[in-house]
C-alpha positions in Angstrom: -15.6 8.0 -29.6 -16.9 6.1 -26.6 -14.7 3.6 -24.9 -15.3 0.4 -22.9 -15.1 1.4 -19.2 -13.4 -1.9 -18.3 -10.7 -2.4 -21.0 -10.6 1.0 -22.8 -11.2 -0.4 -26.3 -13.6 1.5 -28.7 -17.2 0.4 -28.2 -18.8 -1.5 -31.0 -22.2 -0.5 -32.4 -24.0 -3.2 -30.4 -22.4 -2.3 -27.1 -23.5 -4.0 -23.9 -24.3 -2.1 -20.7 -22.8 -2.8 -17.3 -24.9 -1.8 -14.2 -23.0 0.4 -11.8 -25.2 1.4 -8.8 -27.9 3.5 -10.4 -26.3 4.0 -13.8 -25.1 1.9 -16.6 -21.9 2.2 -18.6 -21.0 0.9 -22.0 -18.7 -2.1 -22.4 -17.4 -3.9 -25.5 -18.2 -7.5 -24.6 -19.8 -9.9 -22.1 -16.4 -10.5 -20.4 -15.9 -6.8 -19.8 -19.5 -6.5 -18.5 -18.9 -9.3 -16.0 -15.5 -7.9 -15.0 -17.0 -4.4 -14.6 -19.8 -5.6 -12.4 -17.4 -7.8 -10.4 -15.1 -4.7 -9.9 -18.1 -2.7 -8.6 -19.0 -5.4 -6.1 -15.5 -5.7 -4.9 -15.1 -1.9 -4.7 -18.2 -1.7 -2.5 -17.0 -4.5 -0.3 -13.3 -3.4 0.1 -13.0 0.3 -0.5 -13.5 1.1 3.2 -10.8 -1.4 4.1 -8.4 0.3 1.6 -9.1 3.7 3.0 -8.7 2.5 6.7 -5.4 0.8 5.9 -4.0 3.8 4.1 -5.2 6.0 7.0 -3.5 3.7 9.5 -0.3 3.6 7.4 -0.3 7.4 7.3 -0.9 7.6 11.0 2.0 5.3 11.7 4.2 7.4 9.4 3.2 10.6 11.2 3.6 9.2 14.7 7.0 7.8 13.9 8.1 11.0 12.1 7.1 13.4 14.9 7.3 11.2 18.1 9.8 8.5 17.1 12.7 10.0 19.0 16.3 10.6 17.9 17.8 7.1 17.6 18.7 5.5 14.3 15.4 3.4 14.4 13.1 6.4 14.9 11.7 6.2 11.4 11.0 2.4 11.4 7.3 3.0 12.3 7.1 5.4 9.3 8.4 2.7 7.0 6.0 0.1 8.5 3.1 2.6 7.8 4.3 3.0 4.3 4.4 -0.8 3.8 0.9 -1.1 5.2 -0.4 1.5 2.8 1.5 0.0 -0.2 0.2 -3.5 0.5 -3.3 -2.1 0.8 -3.1 -0.6 -2.7 -1.9 -4.0 -4.0 -4.6 -6.0 -2.3 -7.5 -3.5 -2.7 -7.0 -1.5 -6.0 -10.2 0.5 -5.6 -9.1 4.2 -5.2 -11.7 5.8 -7.4 -14.6 7.5 -5.7 -16.6 8.3 -8.8 -17.2 5.8 -11.6 -17.4 8.6 -14.2 -13.6 8.6 -13.9 -13.6 5.3 -16.0 -14.6 7.3 -19.0 -11.2 8.9 -19.0 -9.2 5.8 -17.8 -10.4 2.2 -17.9 -10.9 0.0 -14.8 -8.2 -2.3 -16.0 -5.7 0.6 -16.3 -6.7 2.1 -12.9 -6.3 -1.3 -11.3 -2.8 -1.7 -12.9 -1.6 1.7 -11.9 -2.9 1.4 -8.3 -1.1 -1.9 -7.9 2.1 -0.5 -9.4 2.0 2.4 -7.0 1.3 0.0 -4.1 4.2 -2.2 -5.2 6.6 0.8 -5.4 5.5 1.9 -1.9 5.9 -1.5 -0.5 9.3 -2.2 -2.0 10.7 1.1 -1.1 9.5 0.7 2.5 11.2 -2.7 2.8 14.5 -1.2 1.4 14.3 1.7 3.8 13.6 -0.6 6.7 16.6 -2.8 5.8 18.9 0.2 5.4 17.7 1.7 8.7 18.2 -1.6 10.7 21.7 -1.9 9.1 22.6 1.6 10.1 21.5 0.9 13.7 23.6 -2.2 14.0 
């Protein structure tokens, strides 16, 4: 059974097609077609920003972890890096590099999971920063 790449519902007999680069994917309705094409445009526009922010966050984490020193605040840079990466996932939920992935999991679901992971990373980073600063005082 084929599913809509945007919402994940079963495709009707008279499915619509959403253009994704050089291919087309089946969608269940006009709204899902528009949302799929919008997602593709936003993905093209912001995927590099997502990857750069995640890379910068990871770099901040590594620098802090290896070169942060011995004081109680030595991991604060790591938590800032984690916060940057988490906020990047919330703001730019475009982690998929191949649109064939949406046959297994819908765009709506990927977006939701990506934002949930970003929120978890962000909140845990804030909590860790608060705990670190409190321990240093």
